[in-house]
N, C-alpha and C positions, 0 to 999 in steps of 0.2 A: 615498627608498626604501631599504629594507634590502637585504641581500645574500641573502635567503632568503624563501620563502613561508611565512607563518604561517597555519595552519588552526585554527579554533576549532570543535570538535565531532568526535567519533569515531564517528558513525553511518554510515549508508550513503553520504550525500552527502559527508561529510568524508573517508572512506576512498577514495571514488572520486576526489575532488580530489587527495588525497595521492598515489595511484598515478599519476594522469594527469600531475601535475607532475613527480614523480620520474622518470617515463619520459622526460621531456625533459631530464633531467640537471641539474635545479636543486635546491638544498638545500631541505628542507621540515621544519618543526617542526609537529607536530599536538598540540593540547592537548585533553584529554578530562577533563571534570569528575568523572566516575565512575571507579571503579577497574577497570572492564572496558569494552571497546569494544562498539559495536553499536547504541546508540540503541534504536529500536523494532524493530530486527532481532534483539534479544536473545531468548534462549529460556531456559526453566527447565532446571535440571540433570536428568540421567537419574535415575530410569527414565522419567519423564514429561516429554517434550521438547515443551513448549507455548510458542508464540511470543507476544511482546508485541503484534504486529500480524499482518498477513496472512502466510501461509506459502507462497503459490503465486506463480508467475511466468507471464508471457505472452511467448511467443517470437515475437511479430510486430512487434517494434520495434527501434530502434537500441540501446536499453538492453541487450537480450538479446545482440545482436551484440557489444557492447563487453564484456560479462561473459564470454560464451562464448569469444571470441577469446583471452582471457587464462587460460582454464581455471578460472575462478572458479565456474562452474555445477556442475562435478563430475558425479557419477553421478545419473541420473534414476530416479525410482520411478514405478510405475503400479499401479493396483488390478487384481486379477484380474477377469476378465470377470464371473464369478459374484458378485463383491462389489460391482460398480459399479451399485448400485441407486439409481435417481433417482426423486424424487417432487416433486409440487407441492402445497403447502397451499392449498386453496381452500374458502372458507366453513367453516373449522374442521376440514376433513377432508383426508386425503392422497389425491391423485389421481395417476394415471400420466401424464396429459397436461395441458397448460395450456389456457386457453380457445382456441376456434377462431381468434378474431381474432389472438391472440398467435402462433399457429402460422403464420398468413398473413404475419406480419411477417418470418418467416424465408425467404420466397419469394426466389428469385434475382432477381425483378423489383423487389424493394424498392428504395426510393431509396438512393443512396449517401451523400447528405448531407441535413441538415435545417437550417432557418433558425436563426440565432443569436438573433434578437430575439423569437422566440416561446417560450412554455413548452413543454416536452415534452408535457404533458397536452393542451394545446390542439391542437398539431400532430398528435399521434398519434390523438387522438379523432376528428378530422375525416377520418382515413383508415381507421381500423380499428375505431372505436367506443370509447365510454368504458370499457367493461369491459376490453377488451384494453389500452387505454392505461394504465389503473390497474394492471393485472396486470404489464405490462411494466416500469413504473416501479418497482414493488415487487420485481420479479425482479432488476433491476439495482442495487437498493439495496445489495447486497453490495459493490459497487465505490464507492459514495458514502457509506455509513453515514448516510444522511439519510432521515428518516421521510416526507418529502414530495418524493421525487425528481422527481415530475411537475412541480414548480414551477421546476425548473432549466432552463437553456437547452436547447432541442430539439437543437441541434447537438452539445452536450456529451453529453447522455444517449444520443442515437442512436449516436454513435460508440462509446460503451461497450457499448451493447446489441448492436451488430453484432459486436463482439469476443467477447462472452460467448456469444451465440446465433447465430453464423454457420453457414450450411448447408454447412460444410466441416469437415474434421478440426479440432477445437478447438486453439487456440494455447496453452492452459494447460499448464504443466509443473510437476511436483512434484520438486524437488531433494531428494535424500536428505539429511536434516539441516536442510533449510529455509534461511532467511536466515542463521541463526546459522552454519551451515557455510560458506556463501558468504562471510560477513564474516570468518570465521577465515582463509580462504584469501586474502582481500584484505589483511588485516592482515599475514599472513606475507610476502606479496609486497611490501608497503610497506616493511617492515623490511629485506627483502633488497635493496631499492633504496636503502637508506640513510635512509629517513624517520625522524626522531627523534620517537618517540611518548611523550608525557608524560602519564601517568595521574594522576588525582586533582588535576588542574590546572584549577581553575575561573577562567576569565578574566572579570574584572569590568569592566575598562576596555580598550578596543581600543588597539593601538599607534597612535601619532600618524601613522605613515607605513606604506604598504603595501609589497608586496602582501599582502593579508589576505583569506582566504576565511572567512566566517562560515557555518558549516554546522550550525545549531541549529534548534530549533523557532522558528516565526515570533515568538512572544511573547518569547523570549529575544533574538532578533535585534533586535526593536523596542527593547528596553532597551539593548542594546549600542550600537546606532547612534543612540539618542536620537531615533528617527524614528517618530512615532505613525501615520504612513501605512502602515506595514508590517503590513497586515491583509488577510485574505481569508476567504471562507466555507469552513467545514469541517463535518464531520459530528459527530454526538453519538449514542453508542450504548452499550449494555451488552454485556458479553462473558461467556461461560461456557465454560471448558475443562473437559472431562469425560471421565474414563476409566471404562469399565464392563467387566464380564466379557463376553466376546464371545458374540454370539448371531447365528445365521444370518440372521435377519430384519431386522437393523439396517440403516438407510439410509446410503448413502454420501454422497449429496447431497440436501438438501431446500431448495427455493426457497419461501419463504413469500409467496404472492401476495396474502394478506390484509393483512399488516403490514410487509413488507419485511425480515423476518428471514431468516436463512440458517444452515444446518447442514451441516458438512463433516467428513469424517474426516481426521485426520492419518495414522493408522497403517495403514489399508488399502492405501495406496500406499507407505508408508514404515514398515515394521515396527520400525525402530530407535527409534521415538518412544514405544513403550509396552512393558511386559513381555509375555512370551508368554502367550497366552490372554486378553489384554485389548485393547480398542480405545479409541483416544483421539480425541475430537472437539472441534472448536471451533464454538460457536454465537454469533451476534450478533443483536441486535435494536435498531434505531434508536429513539431516544427522541423522542416527539412533542412539539410545542411546548407543549401544554397538560397534560403529565403529568410525574410525577416519575420518577426512575431506578428506584424500587421498583416503580412500575406497569409500566414497560417490562420489568422483570425478571420480573414475573408473566406477561406475554405470552411471554417467552422460555422460561419453565418449561413453558408449554403446548406450545410447539413441541418442546421436548426430550422431553416425555412422548409426543408422537405419533411422533416420529422413532425413539425408543428405548423401546419398550414395557417396562414394569416396570423402568425404568432406576434408580429410587430404591433398589430392593433389590439392584441389581447394581453400584452405584457403588463404585469403588475409590479414586478421587481426583478432586478438583475444585477449581477456583478461579474467582473472579469478579472483574470489573474494570469500570470505567466510563471511557470515553474521550470527551473533548469538546475540539474544536478541535485535535485531533492525529491526524486520520484522512486527511490529504491534501486537496488543493484541490478545490472544486466550483465550477462557474461558473453564475452567475445569468443570466437572459435579458439580452442586450445585451453580454455579456462573453465573452471567450475566454481561453485560457491566455496569450496575449500581453499581456493587461491585468493580469495578476498582478504582484506586486512584481518589479522587474527584477533580473536577476542582476548586472549591472554597476552598481555604486553610485557610480562615479566615483572619481578620485583613487587608483586601485589597490586599491579595496575591492570585494569581491564577495559575493554572497549565494547560498547553495545550500540545498536542502531540498525537501520535498514539497508546498510551497504557493507556489512561485515560478514565474517565467515560463519554463516548459519544458513540453513536451507529455507526455501519458501520464497514469497514475494512480499515486498514492502513491509506492512505491519507485522506479518508473520515472522520475518527476519528479526524485527525488533523484539518481539516476544521471546523467541527462542534464544537470541543472543543475550537478552536480559536475564533469562534463567541461567544460562551458562556462566555469565559474568558473576551472577550472585553465588553460584556454587563455588567458583574460584575464590571470590572475596571471602566467603565464610571459611573456606579451607585455609586461606592465608591468615585470617584473623585468629583462628583456633590454633594454627601451627605456631604463630608468634607467641600466643599465650602459653602454650606448652613449653616452648623454649625458655620463656621468662621464668618459669617455675624451676 
């Protein structure tokens, strides 16, 4: 064992692990292959601040408690009531309400849990009908980035659905500046605690001895560990970040119940993300198994045209992207988060990221696995120190 913790990766998981280790008073060196920190929490430079991944938080889990306790969440934004226009895309048209069966899913009497071994489509269809089950699966695809969310474990999807569409004040939070601002505060705190951050440092071979925390995408971790079993299901989607000249009728949120797409504003709750007089949106569309990314993008364009009338003549800035296998873990029937690749790899080596054995979705998994990996790394370091004595 070495006399310090080595962390590979400077994204959400890596910075979480670095802060958590340094808070325990142990030396930490963090290696980041790029010349900036952040991973998928990075954002574009102003005046259009668009994120590589999701830009919202849910304040109903231990990940939020950990971030908030340390002041990492910062100032929160919220849309003005008159701007908070919500719609559901059904049969190619925007509607104010989802199907009646989907509304019944929000009843206080709804089940708290669902079976692990059934698909969500089978389980929900038996209770609320096929139309409602299909609409609900597509509505929650914003959290899975999967074009057939109904095929996933009922337990997994239902837990996500209850968080997004709970009949209580929603847990969603918009942090001013998004993940990029949070990561900036985390990096500053890490440096304040004495963490050595080495940028432009691509680790090709892991140290022979730990403690080491590998906080990379699962594909990179697979290469570093030389372990082909480090695999899990993830989503596949196309993305569109779009800034348009502001118009009163533009939608704040649109859930595409036909195809699983999603449209949301960055700037209506956080005006710092776009120039005055303009609105910035992110849209995503999951790619179906039998189609190309270009075909999915055509469906995404249809959603954008409905949500933002005349948007093509109003567009001030845009960018597109495709994300595959880098959208966080999704669980098939018969599996739960506990079945994902373990955080503790043995021998003082640990794995953190958004597709490992920790609860939550996407960045939440990264935070919680980063904390768990840090606890294990500190314990391994102190144990080796005691043995050396």
